[in-house]
Phi, psi and omega in degrees: 000142184289157177294142173249124184231124173266134177243148178218104176232117189262000184222165183300315182295321178295319176301316182296312182292316183291330184301326180292325176288324175301314178298320180294320178295317180292327178291322182281320181225085187303335183268002178292148182249130179235125181224155173145218183249125176192203181232196188295331182289319175294322179298315179295332180281347175126008178270150175263122184268124169264335176227127176269113185293338179293334181258327188248349179246227175051040178244134180215150180103140189292318179287323185293329181300322181297327181292334183249018188300319183296321178293320180295315180297316179299316179297320181295321179296318179299314182292321179296318179296318179302314182296315183291321187267327184275338179053066181290160175285332179203147174249125182251112180260141180230113176053218175044059198295317184296318177292309189287331176293324176292324178291327176300321178295317178299314181297317180299315181293335177276001179081022183262146170287150183229126170251127178251110177265129188059071186292168178305144182278064181296339177287346179261318180198160182053059180298343178298344179293342176301321180296324178291322177296318177303321186280321192247346187252127181285318184209137174258135173247104188265155179241001175243138186296332184278349186291326182300314179292321180304312181289321180299320179296342181248019171087016179237114186253357184274062181234128173246125176276094184284353182097158178272126182306329182288337181298337180280353180263004181285132179228151181265356183290142178276148181230155173275129181259127180281167180276066187231136172260118183269139179233122176239103186270000178112180184248349181262137187303316182294326177294313182300318181294332178274322192265323184294317181305311177294328174302313183296316182294322178293319176302317180297319180295316181295325184290342179300323179263355181223069188298341180278350182293135177252154177242142180221128181257129175258114183264146175291156183303331183271004183261125185283149177297325181296317179299315179298313181301319179297315180295320180297309184293334181280346189241346180223165182288165179299325179296319179291323178304322180295336181266003182251150170217160178216155187209159171256026188280195182286108184298319183297317180294321177297320180296328181295338188244355180276161179282317182200172182213159167240112188239134173299138181301132180152201183304325182297339176294322176292324175297321177299320178295316179301320182278353182069030182269116173298130183210164172250134179266131183231155170200146177221135179214187181284166175298323179299313179300318182296314182295315182293320178297315179300323184281328191250329186278131185273353184279149172260342176232148190242335178297136179306326180290328178284333175292323179282324180214107186303137173078014183293316181229158175285141176245131176235098184242155175165162174301321168239127180291128178287105187289330176294315179296317180296318179299314180299318182294321181291318180299324180299327181262346180280320182269147176300142179153190185298318182300314180292315181298318180296319179296315180299318180294318179295319179295327177297322178293319178297320180302318179296324180293334185279359185266353184276167176186164171253144173271121181303144180304128179094343179282129190267003177212165182292310182067184174268171178300323178294320178292323177294319177297316179300321179295317178300314181300312181297318181297316179294316181298316184285350175298329178233015186297317183300318180295320181291322178300314179297320180296315181293316180297322178296319179295318181292322180293325179292000000 
């Protein structure tokens, strides 16, 4: 009987990373069944979606979660029922920690093995979650090199550093960079509405002294062109609109050819490092988010590249983004000089850190990060697969 695998990825980035492992699993075991919560990329790779995360997930921020609470609760009920009734061989959780840690508890109580890919950032805040991982998670598949030691120091050794998926996109070839400022405002509608307007206004201000500068917005797959167009026209002049373009294309490829960027803090910051793109990291959230973050988060820097290497990029965060500060930071990396050179050198160091990985025990080749993750999933699943097959066959015969 084929493997049964439940997947749970609640955001666009998680869907993208997990989809490659889904494809690797289907290539290795074409008859394996994957069901659960993810997005279009996992679906295209061969998973059956019971919950579309583009519609029911993709929520971040303490105040914002309450606005989407009914969808989150509904999604959790669907996923919990799937685990209890379908009896999967393994449950694969990807990022989305508050939702997925609760789902790990459900899976554990249902007698299921649990693999957590991109585990909760307990090293940044709420370290008590390590105890929950010890209790409910069979194996962690980490994407940062320091996570293995972090968990080991706290008594949890079942961590495999499968490597960062973005590390495989690093190339040594030189590229010509156009006179373009790239803007990535995020994948969540509320984020885009908060972050894109100050990005646009700062671009307009910078362009007054640099009329040849072009602006390009990279939109997430779930963001409509109409929404973007409305935000652009509401925040800059018609002349500036003429110098702007936007796309739902390959962000990494766009980053390889742009002069500089303004990127929402998150996974795209690591893509910026991979592409060698000098950028400023920005974020804007509610007052509630700011107060809770200030009280609970132990980090002094929030961009993933700064967590890996302190001071690599400038961060401009706030309930309202300081546009004067953002303009100064962008000019420093846009124009030739010490600021731009320092940013490029720091990003190169982060890029080198992203190339490492561990080969899972028993795997006979290096493989890609997705193949290493697929191997971890299969190994954990087959640890109890024979028992689960017998249990399912007995239930079906009855």
